[in-house]
C-alpha positions as CSV (number, residue, x, y, z in Angstrom):
1,M,0.0,0.0,0.0
2,H,1.3,3.5,-0.9
3,S,2.1,5.6,2.2
4,D,-0.2,8.4,1.1
5,T,-3.5,6.6,1.0
6,V,-5.8,9.6,0.8
7,V,-5.4,11.3,-2.6
8,S,-7.5,13.1,-5.1
9,L,-9.3,11.0,-7.7
10,P,-7.3,12.4,-10.7
11,E,-4.0,11.6,-8.9
12,A,-5.2,8.0,-8.1
13,I,-6.2,7.3,-11.7
14,E,-3.0,8.8,-13.0
15,R,-0.9,6.8,-10.5
16,Y,-2.5,3.4,-11.0
17,V,-4.4,3.1,-14.3
18,E,-2.2,2.8,-17.4
19,D,-2.9,2.4,-21.1
20,G,-3.6,-1.3,-21.8
21,A,-4.3,-2.2,-18.2
22,T,-7.0,-4.7,-17.1
23,V,-9.4,-2.7,-14.8
24,A,-12.5,-3.8,-12.9
25,L,-15.1,-1.2,-11.9
26,E,-17.5,-3.1,-9.6
27,G,-20.7,-2.3,-7.9
28,F,-23.9,-4.2,-8.4
29,S,-26.6,-1.6,-9.4
30,H,-25.6,0.2,-6.2
31,L,-22.3,2.1,-5.6
32,I,-21.3,2.0,-9.3
33,P,-18.0,4.0,-9.5
34,F,-19.1,6.4,-12.3
35,A,-16.8,9.3,-11.1
36,A,-13.8,7.1,-11.5
37,G,-14.9,6.0,-15.0
38,H,-15.4,9.6,-16.0
39,E,-11.9,10.4,-14.7
40,I,-10.4,7.6,-16.9
41,I,-12.2,9.2,-19.8
42,R,-10.8,12.7,-18.9
43,Q,-7.3,11.4,-18.8
44,G,-7.6,9.8,-22.2
45,I,-6.5,6.4,-21.0
46,S,-7.0,3.8,-23.7
47,G,-6.5,0.1,-24.7
48,L,-8.2,-1.1,-21.5
49,T,-9.6,-4.5,-20.7
50,F,-12.7,-3.5,-18.9
51,C,-14.2,-6.0,-16.4
52,R,-17.6,-5.7,-14.9
53,L,-20.7,-7.7,-13.9
54,T,-23.6,-6.2,-15.9
55,P,-21.9,-3.8,-18.4
56,D,-24.2,-0.8,-18.1
57,L,-24.2,2.9,-18.8
58,L,-20.6,3.2,-17.4
59,S,-19.5,0.6,-20.0
60,D,-21.3,2.5,-22.8
61,M,-19.6,5.7,-21.8
62,M,-16.1,4.3,-21.5
63,I,-16.4,2.4,-24.8
64,A,-17.8,5.4,-26.6
65,A,-14.8,7.4,-25.3
66,D,-12.4,4.8,-26.9
67,C,-11.0,3.8,-23.5
68,V,-11.8,0.1,-23.9
69,D,-10.5,-2.5,-26.4
70,R,-11.9,-5.6,-24.6
71,L,-15.0,-6.1,-22.5
72,V,-15.1,-9.0,-19.9
73,C,-18.6,-9.1,-18.5
74,S,-21.9,-10.8,-17.8
75,F,-25.5,-9.8,-18.6
76,F,-25.6,-6.7,-20.9
77,A,-28.2,-4.3,-19.4
78,S,-29.0,-0.6,-19.0
79,G,-30.6,-0.8,-15.6
80,S,-33.9,-2.1,-17.1
81,A,-34.3,1.3,-18.8
82,G,-33.3,0.5,-22.4
83,S,-30.5,-0.6,-24.6
84,L,-26.7,0.1,-24.6
85,Y,-26.4,1.3,-28.2
86,E,-22.7,2.0,-28.2
87,V,-22.0,-1.5,-27.0
88,R,-24.5,-2.8,-29.7
89,R,-22.8,-0.9,-32.5
90,R,-19.4,-2.2,-31.6
91,I,-20.5,-5.8,-31.3
92,E,-23.1,-6.0,-34.0
93,S,-21.6,-3.8,-36.7
94,A,-17.9,-3.1,-35.6
95,D,-19.0,0.6,-35.7
96,P,-16.9,2.6,-35.5
97,R,-14.5,-0.2,-34.7
98,P,-14.8,-3.7,-33.3
99,L,-14.9,-4.6,-29.6
100,A,-13.6,-7.8,-28.3
101,V,-15.9,-9.5,-25.7
102,E,-15.6,-12.3,-23.2
103,E,-19.0,-13.2,-21.9
104,Y,-19.8,-15.1,-18.7
105,S,-22.6,-15.4,-16.3
106,H,-22.8,-13.4,-13.0
107,H,-21.8,-16.6,-11.1
108,A,-18.9,-17.3,-13.4
109,M,-17.5,-13.7,-13.1
110,T,-17.8,-13.9,-9.3
111,L,-16.0,-17.3,-9.3
112,R,-13.3,-15.8,-11.6
113,Y,-12.7,-13.1,-9.0
114,H,-12.7,-15.7,-6.2
115,A,-10.1,-17.7,-8.1
116,G,-8.0,-14.6,-8.7
117,A,-8.2,-13.6,-5.1
118,A,-7.2,-17.0,-3.9
119,R,-4.5,-17.3,-6.6
120,L,-6.1,-20.5,-7.8
121,P,-5.5,-21.9,-11.4
122,F,-9.3,-22.1,-12.1
123,A,-12.7,-22.3,-10.4
124,P,-15.3,-25.1,-11.1
125,I,-18.8,-24.2,-12.0
126,G,-21.8,-26.5,-12.4
127,S,-24.3,-24.1,-13.9
128,F,-22.9,-24.2,-17.4
129,V,-24.0,-27.8,-18.0
130,G,-26.6,-27.5,-20.7
131,S,-25.8,-23.8,-21.4
132,D,-24.8,-22.3,-24.8
133,I,-22.3,-19.9,-23.2
134,P,-19.3,-22.3,-23.3
135,G,-19.9,-22.5,-27.1
136,I,-19.1,-18.8,-27.5
137,N,-16.3,-18.5,-24.9
138,P,-13.3,-20.8,-25.4
139,D,-12.0,-19.8,-21.9
140,I,-14.9,-21.8,-20.4
141,R,-13.5,-25.3,-20.4
142,S,-14.6,-28.7,-19.2
143,V,-12.5,-31.1,-17.0
144,V,-13.2,-34.4,-15.3
145,D,-14.1,-34.2,-11.7
146,P,-11.5,-36.4,-9.9
147,Y,-14.1,-37.4,-7.3
148,S,-17.2,-38.3,-9.4
149,S,-15.5,-38.8,-12.8
150,K,-18.2,-36.6,-14.3
151,K,-17.6,-33.6,-16.5
152,T,-17.6,-30.1,-14.9
153,Y,-16.8,-26.7,-16.4
154,V,-14.1,-24.4,-15.1
155,V,-13.4,-20.7,-15.5
156,P,-9.9,-19.0,-15.3
157,P,-8.9,-16.6,-12.5
158,L,-9.4,-12.9,-13.1
159,N,-6.7,-10.7,-11.7
160,P,-7.2,-7.1,-12.6
161,D,-4.3,-4.7,-12.6
162,V,-6.6,-2.3,-10.9
163,T,-10.0,-2.7,-9.2
164,I,-12.0,0.5,-8.5
165,I,-15.1,0.5,-6.2
166,H,-17.3,3.2,-4.6
167,A,-18.5,3.1,-1.0
168,Q,-20.2,5.1,1.7
169,R,-17.2,5.8,3.8
170,A,-13.6,5.0,4.8
171,D,-11.1,6.1,7.3
172,R,-7.8,7.7,6.3
173,H,-6.0,4.3,6.5
174,G,-8.3,2.8,3.8
175,N,-10.7,0.7,6.0
176,V,-13.8,0.8,3.8
177,Q,-17.4,0.4,5.0
178,I,-20.4,-0.5,2.9
179,W,-24.1,-1.2,3.6
180,G,-26.9,-1.9,1.3
181,I,-26.6,-4.1,-1.8
182,T,-23.1,-5.4,-2.4
183,G,-21.8,-7.3,-5.4
184,T,-18.4,-8.7,-6.0
185,Q,-16.4,-5.7,-4.6
186,Q,-14.6,-7.7,-2.0
187,E,-13.6,-10.5,-4.4
188,A,-12.5,-8.0,-7.1
189,V,-10.4,-6.1,-4.6
190,Y,-8.5,-9.1,-3.3
191,A,-7.9,-10.3,-6.9
192,A,-6.3,-7.1,-8.0
193,D,-2.8,-5.8,-8.0
194,H,-3.9,-2.3,-7.0
195,V,-7.1,-0.9,-5.5
196,I,-8.7,2.5,-5.7
197,V,-11.7,3.3,-3.5
198,T,-13.9,6.4,-3.9
199,V,-16.1,7.2,-1.0
200,E,-18.8,9.6,-0.1
201,E,-17.0,10.6,3.1
202,I,-13.7,10.1,4.9
203,V,-14.4,9.7,8.6
204,D,-12.4,9.5,11.8
205,D,-11.0,6.1,12.9
206,E,-13.4,6.0,15.8
207,V,-16.4,5.9,13.4
208,V,-15.1,2.8,11.7
209,R,-14.1,1.2,14.9
210,S,-17.5,1.7,16.4
211,D,-19.1,-0.5,13.8
212,P,-16.5,-3.0,12.5
213,N,-18.8,-5.4,10.8
214,R,-19.5,-2.9,8.1
215,T,-15.8,-2.9,7.1
216,L,-16.0,-4.9,3.9
217,I,-12.6,-3.9,2.6
218,P,-9.7,-3.6,5.1
219,A,-6.9,-1.0,4.8
220,H,-4.2,-3.5,3.9
221,A,-6.0,-4.2,0.5
222,V,-6.3,-0.5,-0.5
223,D,-3.8,1.7,-2.3
224,A,-5.8,4.9,-2.6
225,V,-8.9,6.4,-1.0
226,C,-10.5,9.4,-2.7
227,E,-13.3,11.4,-1.2
228,V,-15.8,11.9,-4.1
229,R,-19.2,13.0,-2.9
230,T,-22.1,11.8,-5.2
231,G,-19.4,9.7,-6.9
232,A,-21.8,7.0,-8.0
233,H,-24.3,9.2,-9.9
234,P,-26.4,8.3,-11.8
235,S,-26.5,5.1,-9.7
236,Y,-27.2,5.4,-6.0
237,V,-25.7,5.2,-2.6
238,Q,-27.8,3.6,0.2
239,G,-28.5,6.3,2.8
240,S,-27.2,9.2,0.7
241,Y,-29.1,9.6,-2.6
242,D,-31.4,7.6,-4.8
243,R,-30.8,6.3,-8.3
244,D,-31.4,8.9,-11.1
245,N,-34.0,6.8,-12.9
246,A,-34.8,9.6,-15.3
247,F,-31.1,9.7,-16.4
248,Y,-31.2,6.0,-17.1
249,R,-34.3,6.5,-19.3
250,E,-32.7,9.4,-21.0
251,W,-29.6,7.4,-21.8
252,T,-31.3,5.2,-24.3
253,A,-32.0,8.1,-26.7
254,I,-28.5,9.6,-26.0
255,S,-26.6,6.4,-26.8
256,K,-28.7,5.6,-29.8
257,D,-27.4,8.7,-31.6
258,P,-23.5,8.5,-31.9
259,A,-23.2,12.3,-32.3
260,R,-25.4,13.0,-29.4
261,L,-23.5,10.6,-27.2
262,Q,-20.2,12.2,-28.1
263,E,-21.7,15.6,-27.4
264,W,-22.8,14.4,-23.9
265,L,-19.3,13.2,-23.2
266,D,-17.9,16.5,-24.4
267,V,-20.2,18.6,-22.2
268,H,-20.3,16.5,-19.0
269,V,-17.0,14.7,-18.9
270,R,-14.3,15.8,-21.3
271,S,-14.8,19.5,-20.7
272,T,-15.2,19.3,-17.0
273,R,-12.1,19.5,-14.9
274,D,-13.2,17.1,-12.2
275,H,-16.2,15.4,-10.6
276,T,-17.3,18.6,-8.9
277,E,-17.7,20.3,-12.3
278,Y,-19.5,17.2,-13.6
279,L,-22.1,17.6,-10.9
280,E,-22.4,21.3,-11.7
281,S,-23.0,20.4,-15.4
282,I,-25.7,17.9,-14.3
283,G,-27.4,20.5,-12.2
284,H,-27.8,20.8,-8.4
285,D,-31.6,21.0,-8.6
286,R,-31.6,17.6,-10.2
287,L,-29.3,16.2,-7.6
288,R,-31.2,17.6,-4.7
289,G,-34.2,15.7,-6.0
290,L,-32.4,12.5,-5.4
291,L,-31.7,13.1,-1.7
292,V,-33.2,10.6,0.7
293,D,-34.7,11.0,4.2
294,P,-32.8,9.5,7.1
295,R,-33.7,6.0,8.1
296,P,-31.2,4.8,10.8
297,S,-30.9,1.1,11.2
298,G,-30.6,1.2,15.0
299,V,-27.8,0.8,17.5
300,V,-25.8,-2.3,17.9
301,D,-24.1,-3.0,21.3
302,Y,-20.8,-4.8,20.7
303,G,-20.2,-4.9,24.4
304,R,-16.9,-4.4,26.2
305,R,-15.0,-6.6,28.7
306,T,-15.8,-5.5,32.2
307,Q,-12.6,-4.2,33.9
308,P,-12.1,-5.9,37.3
309,S,-11.9,-3.7,40.3
310,E,-8.5,-3.3,41.9
311,G,-7.8,-6.2,44.2
312,S,-10.5,-8.5,42.9
313,L,-8.0,-10.8,41.2
314,K,-6.0,-13.2,43.2
């Protein structure tokens, strides 16, 4: 871990994400690291192998910005709001250029991260029996189970050069806390060589220590922590702001028109200096409409060992 864990997002991306790298940006409908993806676009990083369960709007944006040469993914979707037209153009028509794709299931992608995190040569998976997916992906292979002598499929480990996630909060050491829906963040973090975490808030050590079970990612696995408020927009952060459903619906028309898509990237990403300027371009009235009311989950008493009074021990 780098000695200076708390850095700005532009500095973290410049330090750890290089042209041609394999990067994973994870968050399962919730806590999607859009701000980090936008910063990759701003810095003009290219030739990436982009790994993500459910390639969604973020994938569409980064591919349209020519950051991505290869997509490793499962379940193409736009948050149930329409189609990903930039992804479709690349795959269906090689327009404006082809996109290499490795397709898996959600389970297979998770197992790939598991195998990568454990430094295993592969992970067995039973759900591909009878599926068509092995026929389109030569990296899904079959082996003989040494215990039953039956055929089983296996998938290779996935070890990103960099994994990037978003979370509610972290301390300055890099202990990261998440609540609400989680995906494969923990597996993807442990599988990676370097890890960048963007958070809504950097808090004092005592806040993290007061509720240790929410620490999904410990500090020893994190290279950089960046405070990036509203860093998951247009996705959502449990307890902070709701998903911008209108944006997801609007994206279908934006991405369907290549010129309009490039204009959106120019206005909201390429011409903005940082995430703060991106939020200004989106509009604070719109963002205020996404704020949520408090709903505390209650207080958990972890207990503390009772200190014996002086002279009570023999």
